[in-house]
C-alpha positions in Angstrom: 3.0 -32.5 -0.5 4.2 -33.5 3.0 5.3 -30.8 5.5 9.1 -30.9 6.2 9.9 -28.1 8.6 13.0 -29.9 9.8 14.5 -30.0 6.3 17.7 -27.9 6.5 18.2 -27.4 2.8 18.6 -23.8 1.8 18.2 -22.8 -1.9 19.8 -19.6 -3.3 18.3 -17.8 -6.3 19.3 -14.5 -7.9 17.3 -12.1 -10.1 18.3 -8.8 -11.8 16.9 -5.3 -11.7 15.8 -3.7 -14.9 15.8 -0.5 -16.9 13.0 0.5 -19.2 15.0 1.7 -22.3 11.7 2.6 -23.9 8.3 3.1 -22.2 5.1 4.3 -24.0 1.9 4.7 -22.0 -1.6 4.5 -23.5 -4.7 6.3 -22.2 -6.1 5.3 -18.8 -8.6 2.5 -19.2 -12.0 2.0 -17.5 -10.4 -0.1 -14.8 -7.9 2.6 -13.9 -4.9 0.9 -15.5 -2.9 1.9 -18.6 -1.8 -0.3 -21.4 1.9 0.1 -22.1 4.7 -0.9 -24.5 8.0 -1.3 -22.7 11.4 -2.4 -23.8 13.0 -3.9 -20.7 16.7 -4.6 -20.2 17.9 -6.7 -17.2 21.0 -5.2 -15.7 23.8 -6.4 -13.3 22.3 -5.2 -10.1 20.9 -8.2 -8.3 18.5 -9.4 -5.6 19.6 -12.5 -3.8 17.0 -14.7 -2.1 17.6 -17.8 0.1 14.6 -20.1 0.7 14.3 -22.8 3.3 11.4 -24.8 4.9 10.1 -23.6 8.2 7.2 -24.0 10.6 5.7 -20.7 9.4 6.4 -18.1 6.9 9.2 -15.7 7.8 11.4 -13.1 6.1 14.6 -11.1 6.8 16.0 -8.4 4.6 19.4 -6.7 4.4 21.4 -5.2 1.5 23.9 -2.9 -0.1 21.1 -0.3 -0.4 18.7 1.3 2.1 16.2 -1.4 3.0 14.3 0.6 5.7 11.1 0.8 3.6 10.9 -2.9 2.7 7.9 -4.7 4.4 8.7 -7.7 6.6 5.3 -9.3 6.6 2.9 -11.1 4.3 2.6 -8.0 2.1 6.1 -8.4 0.8 6.1 -9.4 -2.8 8.6 -12.2 -2.3 6.5 -13.7 0.5 3.5 -13.6 -1.7 5.5 -15.3 -4.5 6.7 -18.0 -2.2 3.2 -18.8 -1.1 1.9 -18.9 -4.7 4.5 -21.6 -5.5 3.9 -23.5 -2.3 0.1 -23.5 -2.8 0.5 -24.5 -6.4 2.6 -27.5 -5.3 0.4 -28.4 -2.3 3.0 -27.6 0.3 1.3 -26.5 3.5 4.4 -25.7 5.7 6.1 -22.4 6.1 8.8 -20.8 3.9 11.7 -18.8 5.3 13.1 -16.2 3.0 16.4 -14.3 3.5 16.8 -11.4 1.0 19.9 -9.4 0.2 19.1 -6.4 -1.9 21.4 -4.8 -4.4 18.7 -2.9 -6.4 17.7 0.5 -5.1 14.4 0.4 -3.3 11.4 2.4 -4.8 13.7 3.5 -7.6 11.8 2.3 -10.7 14.2 -0.5 -11.3 12.0 -3.4 -10.3 13.8 -4.5 -7.1 10.7 -5.8 -5.4 9.7 -7.7 -8.6 13.2 -9.2 -8.8 12.7 -10.4 -5.2 9.5 -12.0 -6.2 11.1 -13.7 -9.3 14.0 -15.0 -7.2 11.5 -16.4 -4.6 9.5 -18.1 -7.3 12.6 -19.9 -8.7 14.0 -20.7 -5.2 10.9 -22.1 -3.8 10.2 -24.1 -6.9 13.6 -25.7 -6.5 13.3 -26.1 -2.8 10.1 -28.0 -3.1 11.2 -29.9 -6.2 8.2 -28.6 -8.1 9.7 -28.6 -11.6 7.5 -25.7 -12.7 8.7 -24.4 -16.0 10.0 -20.8 -16.5 6.9 -20.0 -18.4 4.7 -21.3 -15.6 6.7 -19.2 -13.1 6.2 -16.2 -15.3 2.5 -16.9 -15.3 2.5 -17.0 -11.5 4.6 -13.8 -11.4 2.0 -12.0 -13.5 -0.4 -12.3 -10.7 1.9 -10.2 -8.5 2.9 -7.4 -10.8 3.7 -6.4 -14.4 7.5 -6.5 -13.9 7.7 -9.9 -12.2 7.5 -12.0 -15.4 10.4 -10.1 -16.9 12.6 -10.5 -13.9 12.1 -14.3 -14.4 12.9 -14.0 -18.1 15.7 -11.5 -18.0 17.8 -10.4 -21.1 16.0 -7.9 -23.2 12.3 -8.1 -24.0 9.2 -6.2 -25.2 6.4 -6.0 -22.7 2.8 -5.1 -23.9 -0.6 -5.1 -22.3 0.1 -4.2 -18.6 3.8 -4.9 -19.4 3.6 -8.6 -18.6 2.9 -9.9 -22.1 6.5 -10.6 -23.1 8.4 -11.2 -26.3 12.1 -11.7 -26.2 14.1 -9.0 -28.1 17.5 -9.5 -29.6 20.3 -7.3 -28.2 23.9 -7.8 -29.3 26.9 -6.8 -27.3 26.9 -5.0 -24.0 25.3 -1.7 -22.9 26.9 0.2 -20.0 24.8 2.1 -17.6 25.1 4.5 -14.7 22.2 4.7 -12.3 21.7 7.8 -10.1 19.4 7.2 -7.2 17.4 9.6 -5.0 16.9 9.2 -1.3 13.1 9.9 -1.6 11.2 7.4 -3.8 8.3 8.1 -6.0 5.0 6.2 -5.9 4.2 4.5 -9.2 0.5 5.2 -8.6 1.3 8.9 -8.0 3.4 9.1 -11.2 0.7 7.6 -13.4 -1.9 9.9 -11.8 0.3 12.9 -12.5 0.7 11.7 -16.1 -3.1 11.6 -16.5 -3.4 15.1 -14.9 -0.8 16.5 -17.3 -2.4 14.9 -20.3 -5.8 16.2 -19.3 -4.4 19.7 -19.4 -3.8 19.4 -23.2 -6.7 20.9 -25.1 -6.4 18.7 -28.1 -4.4 15.4 -28.1 -5.0 12.9 -30.9 -6.0 9.5 -29.7 -3.5 6.8 -30.3 -3.9 3.1 -30.8 -2.4 0.5 -28.5 1.1 1.5 -27.4 3.9 -0.1 -29.5 7.7 -0.4 -29.1 9.6 2.0 -31.3 11.2 0.0 -34.1 14.2 2.3 -33.9 14.8 1.1 -30.3 14.7 -2.6 -31.4 17.0 -1.9 -34.3 19.6 -0.1 -32.1 19.5 -3.1 -29.6 20.0 -5.6 -32.5 22.9 -3.6 -33.8 24.5 -3.4 -30.3 24.8 0.4 -30.8 24.8 2.5 -27.7 24.9 5.6 -29.8 21.9 4.7 -31.8 20.0 3.7 -28.7 20.8 7.0 -27.2 18.9 8.7 -30.0 15.7 6.8 -29.5 15.4 5.9 -25.9 12.4 7.6 -24.2 10.0 7.2 -21.3 6.4 8.7 -21.3 6.5 8.7 -17.5 9.5 11.0 -17.4 7.6 14.3 -17.6 5.3 13.2 -14.8 8.2 12.0 -12.6 10.0 15.3 -13.1 6.8 17.2 -12.3 6.7 15.5 -8.9 10.4 15.7 -8.4 11.9 18.7 -10.3 15.4 18.0 -9.1 15.5 15.0 -11.6 16.0 17.6 -14.4 19.2 18.8 -12.7 20.5 15.2 -12.3 19.9 14.5 -16.0 21.7 17.7 -16.9 24.7 16.8 -14.8 25.0 13.5 -16.6 24.7 15.1 -20.0 27.5 17.6 -19.0 29.8 14.8 -18.0 29.7 12.6 -21.0 26.5 10.5 -20.9 25.2 9.5 -24.3 21.7 10.1 -23.0 19.8 10.4 -19.7 16.2 9.4 -18.8 14.1 8.5 -15.9 13.9 4.7 -15.5 10.3 3.4 -15.2 8.3 5.5 -12.8 11.5 6.9 -11.2 13.1 8.4 -9.4 16.3 6.6 -10.6 17.9 8.3 -13.6 19.6 6.0 -16.1 22.6 7.3 -18.1 23.8 5.3 -21.1 27.6 5.4 -21.4 30.0 4.8 -24.3 31.6 1.7 -22.8 32.7 0.5 -19.4 35.5 3.0 -18.9 33.2 5.9 -19.8 30.6 4.6 -17.3 33.1 4.4 -14.5 34.3 8.0 -15.3 30.7 9.3 -15.4 29.9 7.6 -12.1 33.0 9.2 -10.5 31.9 12.6 -11.8 28.4 12.3 -10.5 29.6 11.1 -7.1 31.8 14.2 -6.9 28.6 16.2 -7.3 27.1 14.4 -4.4 25.0 11.9 -6.3 24.7 8.3 -5.2 25.4 6.1 -8.3 25.6 2.5 -9.4 27.4 1.2 -12.4 25.8 -1.7 -14.3 25.7 -3.4 -17.6 23.1 -5.4 -19.6 21.6 -7.5 -20.8 22.0 -10.2 -18.1 20.0 -13.4 -17.5 16.8 -13.6 -15.5 16.1 -15.3 -12.2 18.2 -18.4 -11.7 19.5 -20.8 -9.1 23.0 -20.0 -7.8 24.9 -23.2 -7.1 
């Protein structure tokens, strides 16, 4: 494909953050990774990415959240995503990315993965590549387990490393309050802590491959927040709370102010509270803010990465 650094076209794509409403982790494998079974739900906190042609790759980042820890070089997941698409399409020029973040950074909600998903979609459109969503998911899987889901969106079951996706039916709307923490948690550190905690158990029966809880899928199909509250869980929660004990207090505060359930999202440290409708979510968020917690209100499921006209 010819290089066109003078092309002024600018393509805008948007991708959602996610909550793991269920997350089961298998034993550590020989390669150091864990097989998982995750039930993802895309929620209405978004990453916006604008892509344009340039003489060389470049990136700028701002947002409604603290972006001080976001890399501004070739290590950024969105830059890597842009280059994957460009290389696949034979484009040898540069790509400029402008990112506006609305998903908390290092919060276990897949903000970096959403950046990458939006970049995949935006650059494909910019370069008129016509790669299919499934092909973009395949490219995204090279970057991280959460990237394919950020392309897909909605509600889905992820197995293997979390990137083998099957769409799950979810009726209606689920309302969430997300409480963030100023200090993030390293995903690698949380998994290592999980392994350490499990090693301390004298006898633990070996399980087969992780599987999504049928009760979770049934609650989603029924559109029942109450039923989902009874079965939502996260195997990483114990490890996250071991590294950041204050998360236990945060969950307790939500329980005391009307949350249907509370759990750590992904590897944390964001805590997700399921509310009984939009008004209950707003009231819960106000109560938590009154206690000094930074909160975001969101709902799901929402679509995956897409072009914004």
